[in-house]
N, C-alpha and C positions, 0 to 999 in steps of 0.2 A: 419773749418769746415771738411775740408779732416782729419786733425787730428782725431777729434771726431769719424767720420765715420770708422778710422781704427780700434777703439777700440771695436767696434760691436763684431767680432768673438771673442775676450777676454772676453768679457761678457757673450757670449753664452757660450764659453767653462767653466767660473768661475761657472755658473748657472747649468751646466751638471755634474760637479764635485761630488756634495754631493746632490742627489734629493731629498733623504728622508729630511734632514736636511732644505733644500731650501722649500719643502712642509708642515713642521710643523711651520716653521718659517713666512711663509705667511699665514698659516692658522690661527695662533694666530693672524696676524695683521687684517684678516677679520673679526674674531670675535670682535676686538676692535672696526673695524669701523661699522659694524653689529649693535654692540650697542651703539655705537654714533648716527648711523642713527635713531633707535627706539626710544632712548632718545631725540633726537629732535624733532620726531614727538610727542611725549608725552608732550612737553614743547611747542609746536605750538597748540597742541590742546587744551590745558589749558589755554593760553593766545592767541590764535589767533584772537577771537572776538573783542578784544580792537581794533582791527585796521579797523574793517568792522562796527562799530557803526556810527549811523548818525551824521553828524557834524553839523546840524541845529535843534538839539533836545537838550534841556537840561532837568533836573529834580530834583524837589524839593521835597525834604523828611524833616523830622523833625531834629531839630538841634542837638538833643541829640544822636537820634538813628535811623536808617532806619525803624525800626519796630514801630516807635511813630506814632499814627494815627491823622491826621490833620482833622480840620473841612472841611466838603463838600464846605463852603462858599469862601474856598481859590481858589478854581477852579474858580469861579465866578471871582473873583477878579483880578486873572492871564490871565482870557479871554480879560478882559478889557484894557489890557495894548496893546498900537499902534504897538508896535514891535512884538507883538505874532501873528501868523499867526492862531493858532488853538491850544486848550490844551485839555487834558483828562487826567482822574484821573484812578487810578488801585488801587484795594485793593485786597489783600491777601486773599484767601478764606479759604486754608487748607484743599483740598479734598480729601475724601477717597471714595474708591469704591472697595468694595467686602472685601479686606485684610485691615484691620486698621493698619497693620504694613507698609503698603506703601504708602504713601501720594502724592497724583497727585499734579500737578502744575496747579493751578486754580486761574484764576483773574476776578474780577468783572470789567468792563470796560464800557466806555461810546460808543454810536454808532458811533462816528466819530473816532475812534482808529486805525481801521485798513487804513483808509485814510493816516494816519500819517506815517504806517510802509507798504510801497510798497513791501517790500520783504517778508510779510506773504502773501503767494496768494491765493487767495480766488475767487472762480466763481461769476460774478456778480449775477447770480441768488442765489447762496447759502447766498451770503451777503444780498440780498433783502430778502429773508427768513429770516435768522436769525435779521436783523432790523425790522421786523416786526411782530415778536412773541418775546414777553417778557420774556417767558419762554424756548427760544430756547439758543443754543450754538454753538461756532465755535470748532472743535475739531482739535486737530493735528494729521496729518498723522500718526506719529510713535505709537501714542496712539490708534487711530482708529485699525491699524493693529495688535498690540498686544492684543485687547480687542476683535476683531471682530467686531465695531462698523462699522455701515454704516449711510447713511443719513435717518431720519424719525425714529431712534431707541429712545426709552425713557429710560435716565438712571437717576438712584438715586443716588444723590452725598451726602455723608454726610460731616460734617464739624467738625474739632475737635478744632474750636475753636468758633463757634458762635452757637446759638439755635434760631429755628424759636419760633416765637410769638404764634402760633396755636399748639404747641409742637410736632408737626410732625418729625420724625426721620431724613428725609431727603430732599433735595430738587429735586424733578423731574425735569429734563431738558432732551430737546429735540433735537437730533444732527439735526441741520438745514444746515451746511456746513461742509467740512473738507480741512483745509488748510495744505499746504506743504510751505517751506523753502529751500533755496538753502544755506544760510550762518549761519543757527543756528538750533538747536535740534526743530522738529516740535511736542514736546511733551505737548503741553501746553493747557487747555481747557479755553474757554473766555465765560464768562457768562455776562448778563445784571445786570449793577449797579441797576438799578431801581429796577427791579425784587429781586434782592438780599437785598437792603435797607428797603424794604417795608416789607419783611418777618421776620424782625429779631426781636427777643424779647427786645434786648437792644444796645445801641450803633449805633444806626441809625444816619445818615447824617453826617458819617464820612468816611474818605479816607485814602489809604494807603500812595501816593505819586501822584504828577502832573507830566506830560510829557508833555511841551510845544514845538511846532514848531515854529521856528523863522522866519522870513521875511526875515533877513539877518544874515548867520551865523556868520559873524565878529562881528557881536555884543552879542555874547554869554556873555562875561563876564560883559558887561555894563547890559545886561537884569537880569541877575542872580542877581547882586547887587541892582538892582530895585525892585526886586522881594522880597528879603530877608527883603529891607527897608520896605516894605508894612507892614511885619508881626515882624518889631523889637519890643522888650518888650511887645510882646502879651503873653498870655499863653502859646501858643505853636509856639514858634520862627522857622524858617525854616534854611535850609541849602541847596543851588541850585548850581549845577555843571552841566556842559556838560554831554552827554551820556557817552563819551570817560572816561572821569575821572573817572564817577561812575563804569563804566565796570573795570579800571583799579585798580580802589580800591578792587574790587574783585578778580582782578587777584592778586595782591600785598599779598593778605590772603594765596596765595599758593607758597609765595616767599621762604619759605622754602624748598618746595619740590625742585623748580628749583636750590637751593642750595647744595641739597642733589645729585640731578642729575648731577651737574659741578664737585662734588668731586668726584663721581664713574666714571666719564669719564676721569678725570683726572688720578688718580689711574690706570686705565684700560691701559692709553695711556702712563703712567710711568713704566709700568710693559713690553709695547709692545717695549718700547724704549730700555729696559735692554735686551729682548732677541735679537733684532734686533742688536743693539751694540755687543752683544756677537758673534752671528753669523758672523758679519763681521771680528770681533777679530779674530776669529779663523781662518777664510777664508784666511787672510791677514798671519796669524803664518804658515799655511800650505802650503802658496805660497810664502814664503820668497825667496827660491832659483829661482823661476820663475820671480819675481819682479827684483830680481837681474840681471838675463839674459836679460830682457825688456831694463832696463837700461843701460847695456853693450851694446845694439843694438841701442842705440840713443834716447830711450824714457826718457823725461827729469823729475824733479821732479813734475812738474805741472801735466805730463800727467797721472804718477801713481796716484796721489793724485783726478784727474778727474775720472781714473778708478774705484776706490774704490767707491767714492760718486756717481758716476754713477750705480754700483751694489745696494749699497742702497737705491737710490731714486727708482729704478726698481721695488726693493722688497715691499717698502712701498706704492707706488702709486698703483702697482698692487693689493696688498691687499686691500688698502683703496676701490679702485674703485670696486672690487669684493665685498667686506664688505656691502658699501652703495646700491650695486646692489641687494644684498640679502635683504635688510632692506626696500627697496622700494617695493620690490616683496612681503614681508610679509604685510606692510601698505597696498600694494594696495589690497592684499586679504582681509583684516580685516574692511577697511575702509567701505563697503557696509553695514557690521551688526553693526558697531559703529557710523554710520553716525546720528543715532536717538540721541545720546547723547554726541559724540565728532564728531562734523561736521568737523573740523580741522584735523581730525588725519591723517595725511600726511606729508611726508617730504618737507619743503619749499626747494627753489633752493639756499636761501640763505646757509642753513645748510650744502646742499650738497658741495657747492662751500668751504664753510669753512673747512669741513672736509678735501679736496682736499690740501687745502694749510696747513692745519695742518700736513698731511701726507707728505707733501714736505720739511716740517721743522723738522719732525722727523727723516724722510731718512736722512737730511743734520746733523741732530745732531747724530744718529746712525754711521753715516759713517765719521765723523770729526777727532776723535782720531785716529781710524784704518788707514783712509787716511794719517794721520799727520805722523805715524809711518812708514807706507811704504814709504812715501816722505823723511823721515829721513835714510831711509836703506842705510848702506855702502856695495858697492857692493863687496868688497874685504871680509869683515867678512861675510857677506851673502853666500857666494861661498865656504868660508873656511869652513863654518857649516854644508856643504852636506856630 
């Protein structure tokens, strides 16, 4: 330990030798790890919701495609299973408000839906108002803020999928409540399924999928198989999976994006490794006589190697800490404005820890060859070259 502390003055002298070169080397590392942190936040924003979905909920969809519609009677049969605590249906509405180019997320649901999702925070008074008015809706806070909606407003919603049997252009809905959510975007509108179903010109008594809440989460696989067996060999067979598995399937659709991010970070780190290794190699060449003097004074080969590796580690770790810190400041500044669409836009602790481990590895790799050359340095040859 005493020998390690004796190297500190030498490290300070090495860093003060070429301050401009040190600055640009550290700056390149800062940029690399700032990018690493930001890309880690993007990856977490796109996939983070997979880890927070309910473990006690399963989703039943069409076997061929998630957009395949199912008979409403499927919901009744699922509710009759002894292992199911409660179940609700969802039907995609395809909502349009004002601008037909911007489609809103609108679902027709059953009255018990919110009891299955406690993370959707609705006041009890607002929920009672919604349940008591078939033409009412529960609106996400993000949408309410975007369009200036408030409780009591009447909103004409159009659909790019369905038509009303009375030939009316829109479904007038009243905002009964505004919900918020901590772990997902509050950008959805929920309307009553009965109100929606009874107004359709065609395609009535059909749903998009069934969400079931289980009495015992450990029975998810067993109950999923039982549900699919109910509708086996029917005209519309089903596929039932845990909510986490469904969320993961959506996340897998952006797997290529994850691969692209990994490739970008790898390329940046490789370039950073070359820059740092070049800096260390130049430093060793310039200090060849000094290193020979150190050996003459009694510093052994291991101490010289440790000195070079310590320089490389300090440079990379300093750049990594600053870079990750800058990325944290950027994500913290952007998170409030992006929360409605990317509620997980932040750098997870695992990414920060991974960044520090990578920085240590790159620091060792960058200093290994220059350190080995310094360790192998012959005192007589080095002093003769002065």
